N, C-alpha and C positions, 0 to 999 in steps of 0.2 A: 504493500499500499504506499502511495506517495504522501508524504507529510509536507503540506504547504499551508501557511496561514495568511490571513489578510495582511495588507501593509500596516506597519506601525502608523499610529495617528499622526506623527509629526511628518512622515513622508507623504501621507495622503493630503495633509494640508498644504505642504509645499507644492505638491502637483497641482492642486486646485488653484493655488496662486499663480504658478507658472502659466496655466491654461487661461486664466482670466486676464493675464497681462501680456507676457512675452509672445505666447502663441497668438492671441487675438490681434496683437499689433503687427504681426508677420505672417498672417494666414495665407497671403498671396504667395509668399516665398516658400512656405512648407508645402503648399499645393503644387508649386512648380517642381520642388524636389521630389514629391511623390510621383508626379506625372512624367518627368524627364529622367529620373534616375539620378544616381550620384556622380559627380564629376570632380572628385577631390583633386586639388593641386599638388598635394604632397602626402606621403606616408610618414607617420611618425611611430617609431618604436621607443616606448618609455616604460618606466617601472610601475609596478601596481601601487607603489607607495601612495597613500592618500594625499600627501603633501605636494605631489607632483601634478600641476594642473597646466598642462601644455596648451590647451586652448585659451586659457587666461594669459599665459606668458606671451603668446603671439597675437592675442586679440582676434582669434579666429571665429568666423561665423559658422552656423550650422551648415554642414555639407562641404566644408572647405578642407578638412583634414581626414584621411583614413588612419585611424589610430589603433595600434595594437599594444596592449600592455602585458608585461610578464615580470616575474621576479628579476630584479637587477638589470632590466632592459637588454637582455642577452639575445644574440642571434646565434643559433647553432650552425655547424657546417652543413653543407648540402648532403643529404643522406636519403636517397630514394629506396627505402628498404621495405615499404608497404606498411610500416608502423604508423602510429598517430603523431602527427607533427603540426601542432597548432601555429606556432610561429612561422614555420616554413610555408604552410598553407596561405597564411595572411600575406607573406611576402610575394608568393606566386600570384595571388589574386590582384594585388596592388600593381605589380610591374607588368604582368602578361595580360591582364583583362581591363584594369582601370587606367593603365598607362600613365601612371603618376610620373611627373618629371623630377620630383625630388623626393629622396628618402633620407630622413633624419633619425638618427640614433641619439636619444637624449638621456645622459646619465644625470646623477644628482649627488648632492653631499649627504652624509649621514645615512647611506644605504644600508639597510639591515641585511640584505642578501649578500652584498659585498663583505660586510663585516663577518658574516658566517663563513665566507670562503677564506678570509684571512685568518680566522680562528682554525679552520681545518688545516691550512697550510702550516700553521704553527704548531700542530700536533694536538689541537684542543677540539672542542665540538664534536665528541664521539657520536652524538646522536644523528649528526649529518653524515657520518661516514657509514652508517648502516645502509645496506643495499636497498631497504624498503623506504628510505627517506626520498620522497619526491624533490624536496628542497635540495638535499645534498647532491643528488644526482644532477640536478639542473645546474647549480652553481659550480659544479665541478668543471663546467665549461670555462670558467674564469681562471682556474688553477695555473695555466701556463704564464699568466701575467705576473705571478708572484716572483718568479725568478727575475723578471725584468725590473722589478721595483726593490730589489733587496737592499739597496743603498739609500732608498728614500727616507726622509725624515718622518713624513706623515704617510704611513703605509695605507691607511684608509682611503685617503684622497687619491693617492697614486693608483690604487687598485680600482677605484671607481672610474678613473680615466682610463685605465687599462681595459675595462670592461667595454668601453665605447670602442677603443681601438681594436680589440679582438673581434668585436661584432662587425666592424667595418671590414676587417680581414675576411671573416666568415661569409659576408655577403657576397664576396667575389668568388666564392666557390660555387655559387649557384649560376649555372650556365646563362640563364636568361637574364640574370642581373649583370653578369660580365659583358654580355653582348649589348644591352642596352646603355651601359657605361661607355663601351668602346664606340658605339655609333653616336654618342652624344645626346641621346633621348632621356638619360637618367643621370642625375647628379647625386653623389652620396655626401652626407654631411655628419660630423660627429660632434655633439655638444655636451657640455657639463653645466649643470645649474646648481648655483650655491642657494640653498633654501633660505639661509639666515639673512644674507644681505641682498638677495634678488639678482646676484650676478649671473652672467651667462658667458661661457667661453666656447670657442670652436677649435676643432683640431686642425692644425695647419700642417697637412701632410708633407709639404716641402721642407718645413723646418723641424717636423717631428715633434711638435709641442703644442699645448693648448694656449690660446691667446683670447683676450677679452673681446667680446662682440662690440 
């Protein structure tokens, strides 16, 4: 038997408020989106962290971004093995069918998933080392970055940025992504957001470092 309850009261009230204001004021736009389908300008891969609000950061309108969120905003390498791959499916849909022209990987400060990976790499976090841990298996994607930041003063921040870089590297293992990048129809971008001060940095591949936007 499926167990599902009605919405909490505070969410029902928020919905009613949205429907009466924002929706009513933009009914024509929502009707157009429904009739014509979505045509997002970019795909954004960001963290599930509730403090990361990419539509607010970029002032995006409804229908402007195709957004995929997962633990620590990671992209796995291309692996067409017939298993379930939510992130890879989202990338395939965005690049091959929606034809987005920009794909952004957005990391952030104080990321819990990254902290768990650092803990694993330092020999702690035994609960994540268990093969039954979905979190542990997922954030293991980031483990190669630990060797790269061994001399970093702030390993947490350095690993958060490595997560973005590793994801950019893994994106290019997808044949359709590599092809779109080569023919100029797709641009990849790596970003890191400082939650505390609202800062945003981008990865400069030429210089191999993050720089303020």
